[in-house]
Rosetta silent file (secondary structure, phi, psi, omega in degrees, C-alpha in Angstrom):
SEQUENCE: XXXXXXXXXXXXXXXXXXXXXXXXXXXXXXXXXXXXXXXXXXXXXXXXXXXXXXXXXXXXXXXXXXXXXXXXXXXXXXXXXXXXXXXXXXXXXXXXXXXXXXXXXXXXXXXXXXXXXXXXXXXXXXXXXXXXXXXXXXX
SCORE:     score description
SCORE:     0.000 S_00000001
   1 L     0.000  133.901  179.247   34.933  118.072  151.675 S_00000001
   2 L  -108.688  150.955  178.623   36.747  120.422  149.351 S_00000001
   3 L   -97.261  126.824 -178.556   35.273  122.627  146.670 S_00000001
   4 L   -64.651  144.782  177.130   36.999  122.300  143.296 S_00000001
   5 L   -68.761  146.657  178.454   38.686  125.416  141.963 S_00000001
   6 L   -62.414  140.605 -179.124   36.963  127.004  138.991 S_00000001
   7 L   -77.640  152.111  178.492   38.444  125.776  135.738 S_00000001
   8 L   -68.905  147.549  177.430   40.247  128.164  133.455 S_00000001
   9 L   -63.592  138.326  178.166   38.314  129.422  130.441 S_00000001
  10 L   -66.313  143.247  179.457   39.074  127.433  127.321 S_00000001
  11 L   -65.554  148.743  174.651   41.255  129.250  124.810 S_00000001
  12 L  -126.225  165.986 -179.426   39.637  130.766  121.738 S_00000001
  13 H   -53.505  -39.113  179.014   41.087  131.938  118.425 S_00000001
  14 H   -57.258  -23.712  178.518   40.991  135.516  119.717 S_00000001
  15 H   -81.584  -25.383 -171.923   43.573  134.483  122.340 S_00000001
  16 H  -112.822  -11.950 -176.076   46.064  132.973  119.887 S_00000001
  17 L   -75.187  163.943  171.496   45.651  135.000  116.667 S_00000001
  18 E   -91.206  127.773 -178.996   47.853  137.824  115.441 S_00000001
  19 L   -87.054  -25.504  177.112   45.988  141.121  115.618 S_00000001
  20 L   -86.411  109.566 -174.103   48.398  143.032  113.416 S_00000001
  21 L  -115.477  131.889  173.257   47.441  141.906  109.932 S_00000001
  22 L   -90.859  139.293 -178.493   49.099  142.868  106.675 S_00000001
  23 E  -125.185  161.414  176.547   46.739  143.207  103.728 S_00000001
  24 E  -147.093  146.725  177.351   46.978  143.419   99.956 S_00000001
  25 E   -84.922  153.013  177.934   44.383  144.179   97.281 S_00000001
  26 L   -60.779  -26.232 -177.795   43.524  141.661   94.559 S_00000001
  27 L   -81.298   -9.415  179.806   44.639  144.256   92.002 S_00000001
  28 L   -69.978  152.647  175.973   48.201  144.463   93.405 S_00000001
  29 E   -76.712  157.560  175.575   50.989  142.750   91.517 S_00000001
  30 H   -62.649  -31.030  177.414   52.607  139.656   92.953 S_00000001
  31 H   -63.661  -43.607  177.652   55.826  141.695   93.042 S_00000001
  32 H   -62.045  -43.381  178.802   54.151  144.296   95.292 S_00000001
  33 H   -62.199  -43.664  179.372   52.826  141.529   97.550 S_00000001
  34 H   -60.611  -41.614 -179.964   56.275  139.920   97.688 S_00000001
  35 H   -61.685  -41.314  178.505   57.865  143.249   98.672 S_00000001
  36 H   -63.355  -46.583  179.747   55.411  143.638  101.574 S_00000001
  37 H   -62.567  -47.564 -176.956   56.112  140.100  102.779 S_00000001
  38 H   -61.389  -46.387 -176.550   59.886  140.433  102.371 S_00000001
  39 H   -71.403  -25.314 -178.293   60.132  143.783  104.160 S_00000001
  40 H   -90.569  -20.934 -174.894   57.879  142.665  107.025 S_00000001
  41 L    77.750    9.024  179.263   59.379  139.231  107.595 S_00000001
  42 L   -93.160  170.906 -178.006   55.870  137.771  107.539 S_00000001
  43 L  -118.040   -8.475 -174.186   54.597  134.893  105.405 S_00000001
  44 E  -137.387  141.365  173.910   50.898  135.721  104.893 S_00000001
  45 E  -123.039  135.900  172.192   48.820  138.620  103.607 S_00000001
  46 E   -81.541  132.598 -175.696   45.061  138.879  103.957 S_00000001
  47 E   -97.132  130.036  178.842   43.644  139.698  100.530 S_00000001
  48 E  -112.554  149.353  178.270   41.032  142.437  100.153 S_00000001
  49 L  -130.928   81.557  176.468   38.864  143.142   97.125 S_00000001
  50 H    43.281 -121.817 -176.214   37.594  146.686   97.252 S_00000001
  51 H   -70.209  -16.526 -179.318   33.962  146.777   98.320 S_00000001
  52 H   -80.258  -17.179 -179.170   33.737  143.014   98.915 S_00000001
  53 L    83.604 -142.782 -176.087   36.165  143.060  101.836 S_00000001
  54 E   -71.127  130.202  178.174   38.247  140.012  102.773 S_00000001
  55 E  -124.658   -0.718  177.297   38.499  137.391  100.011 S_00000001
  56 E   157.896 -165.210  179.331   41.331  135.157  101.203 S_00000001
  57 E  -130.812  138.137  175.884   44.952  134.782  102.241 S_00000001
  58 E  -114.102  127.753  178.980   48.059  134.934  100.066 S_00000001
  59 E  -106.533  166.119  176.167   51.193  133.211  101.322 S_00000001
  60 H   -59.539  -33.159  179.462   54.793  133.539  100.270 S_00000001
  61 H   -67.118  -36.733  176.915   54.475  130.038   98.794 S_00000001
  62 H   -59.233  -35.155 -179.636   51.591  131.120   96.557 S_00000001
  63 H   -77.216  -45.658 -174.468   53.937  133.706   95.085 S_00000001
  64 H   -67.545  -23.490  178.271   57.042  131.537   94.838 S_00000001
  65 L   -80.667   -6.857  178.744   55.283  128.769   92.910 S_00000001
  66 L   -82.975   79.832 -173.578   54.418  131.274   90.187 S_00000001
  67 L   -82.853  141.686   -1.094   57.422  130.383   88.035 S_00000001
  68 L   -79.538  137.312 -176.558   59.468  132.084   86.807 S_00000001
  69 L   -87.750   56.037  176.019   59.632  134.107   90.012 S_00000001
  70 L   -94.364  160.335  179.541   61.488  137.049   88.516 S_00000001
  71 H   -59.010  -39.923 -178.709   60.659  140.655   89.354 S_00000001
  72 H   -65.073  -47.054 -179.241   59.465  141.231   85.778 S_00000001
  73 H   -63.733  -48.585 -178.691   57.185  138.173   85.763 S_00000001
  74 H   -65.494  -27.681  177.868   55.773  138.864   89.224 S_00000001
  75 H   -70.053  -27.048  179.368   55.237  142.499   88.258 S_00000001
  76 H   -85.356  -23.476 -177.396   52.942  141.436   85.409 S_00000001
  77 L   -91.725  145.042 -179.217   50.895  138.966   87.488 S_00000001
  78 E  -104.446  156.045  175.859   48.182  140.125   89.887 S_00000001
  79 H   -54.228  -40.458  179.805   47.218  138.769   93.296 S_00000001
  80 H   -58.925  -27.502 -179.178   43.830  137.920   91.735 S_00000001
  81 H   -64.831  -28.819 -179.403   45.630  135.595   89.281 S_00000001
  82 H  -105.028  -11.421 -178.066   46.579  133.183   92.065 S_00000001
  83 H   -63.636  -31.869 -179.532   43.610  133.728   94.365 S_00000001
  84 L   -62.087  -23.922 -178.391   41.433  131.269   92.426 S_00000001
  85 L   -88.746   -5.951 -175.683   43.861  128.536   93.488 S_00000001
  86 L  -106.076  122.074  178.896   43.655  129.455   97.175 S_00000001
  87 L   -61.526  142.700  179.520   40.681  128.140   99.207 S_00000001
  88 L  -102.042  104.107  179.011   38.620  130.875  100.857 S_00000001
  89 L  -136.787  158.915  177.707   37.992  129.965  104.474 S_00000001
  90 E  -151.958  168.977  174.035   37.878  131.906  107.721 S_00000001
  91 E  -132.169  168.688  178.910   37.284  131.484  111.448 S_00000001
  92 L  -105.872  156.146 -179.067   35.707  133.607  114.168 S_00000001
  93 L   -59.761  -27.680 -178.308   37.440  134.993  117.272 S_00000001
  94 L   -93.891    3.549  172.346   35.323  132.798  119.555 S_00000001
  95 L   -70.289  158.123  177.571   36.099  129.557  117.671 S_00000001
  96 L   -79.044  151.217  174.111   38.473  127.151  119.364 S_00000001
  97 H   -57.650  -33.364  177.730   42.101  126.953  118.226 S_00000001
  98 H   -63.690  -38.349  176.978   41.430  123.265  117.522 S_00000001
  99 H   -64.316  -43.886  178.050   38.650  124.274  115.116 S_00000001
 100 H   -58.855  -42.753  178.113   41.020  126.710  113.372 S_00000001
 101 H   -63.103  -40.682  177.306   43.568  123.902  113.039 S_00000001
 102 H   -61.702  -43.401  179.530   40.865  121.609  111.594 S_00000001
 103 H   -62.435  -44.984  179.794   39.852  124.278  109.046 S_00000001
 104 H   -63.755  -44.442 -178.891   43.475  124.803  107.997 S_00000001
 105 H   -64.429  -46.505 -177.675   44.131  121.071  107.744 S_00000001
 106 H   -63.817  -29.935 -176.691   40.934  120.311  105.801 S_00000001
 107 H  -104.293    2.877  178.009   41.644  123.099  103.306 S_00000001
 108 L    56.165   45.810  176.786   45.415  122.610  103.063 S_00000001
 109 L  -123.158  156.702 -176.860   46.174  126.210  104.074 S_00000001
 110 L   -98.300   -8.290 -177.507   48.696  127.607  106.545 S_00000001
 111 E  -159.587  150.789  175.357   46.641  130.574  107.743 S_00000001
 112 E  -137.119  143.980  175.448   43.066  131.833  107.878 S_00000001
 113 E   -70.095  152.855  176.211   41.646  135.304  108.438 S_00000001
 114 E  -110.459  119.758 -177.154   39.668  135.892  111.603 S_00000001
 115 E  -115.414  142.067  176.584   36.405  137.746  110.978 S_00000001
 116 L   -79.923 -176.126 -175.981   33.958  139.209  113.485 S_00000001
 117 L   -61.780  -24.925  179.690   30.168  138.757  113.296 S_00000001
 118 L   -93.370    3.783 -179.308   29.876  141.581  110.757 S_00000001
 119 L    85.267   10.877  178.693   32.587  140.130  108.501 S_00000001
 120 L   -80.938  143.102  179.646   35.217  142.630  109.640 S_00000001
 121 E   -74.452  122.011  179.120   38.843  141.582  109.740 S_00000001
 122 E  -120.035   -7.964  179.588   40.096  141.304  113.329 S_00000001
 123 E   173.105 -172.846  175.053   43.160  139.084  112.909 S_00000001
 124 E  -142.341  140.528  175.431   44.842  136.140  111.294 S_00000001
 125 E  -118.192  130.464 -176.215   45.639  132.753  112.775 S_00000001
 126 E  -117.405  168.951  174.927   48.559  130.810  111.365 S_00000001
 127 H   -56.806  -39.106  179.549   50.057  127.394  111.879 S_00000001
 128 H   -62.289  -37.841  177.166   52.760  129.078  113.973 S_00000001
 129 H   -63.231  -41.411  179.937   50.059  130.579  116.240 S_00000001
 130 H   -66.281  -43.347  178.663   48.521  127.124  116.718 S_00000001
 131 H   -62.191  -42.339  178.310   51.907  125.547  117.485 S_00000001
 132 H   -61.562  -40.946  178.738   52.654  128.315  120.015 S_00000001
 133 H   -63.871  -45.604 -179.576   49.249  127.662  121.654 S_00000001
 134 H   -63.072  -39.015 -175.199   49.867  123.901  121.828 S_00000001
 135 H   -79.935  -12.348 -178.548   53.357  124.427  123.277 S_00000001
 136 L   -80.026  122.612  178.406   52.225  126.910  125.955 S_00000001
 137 L   -65.046  140.012  176.926   51.811  125.249  129.351 S_00000001
 138 L  -118.525  142.850  179.158   48.384  125.727  130.911 S_00000001
 139 L  -103.764    0.000    0.000   47.635  125.480  134.580 S_00000001
């Protein structure tokens, strides 16, 4: 009789999320947000609102649909102007990646902030993170 080997721990969001998170305040202009995204090569910013903390995620697409997307126009518009159109959802580090994918799919978003038990920002999980997790062989 053989004893089965212990199974590997199931992956959690904390295993697949990006820990380095770029942030932007609701009061920043869309032009400022675009500059951060462009210079970093990233596609998502976690949005902060002063004393309230994390209030959502802004993607490059949220900015680009704000036509006309000229520097002058984007300089006059604030992150808060488009935040009302972006669903506010989040996941926890101990949630499953499948749950994060369900949350993103149900809310039609490409990324969600990852918050700890106290509501502190600890990461962001994106569609690319989920795809990388799915594509990684597990033993």
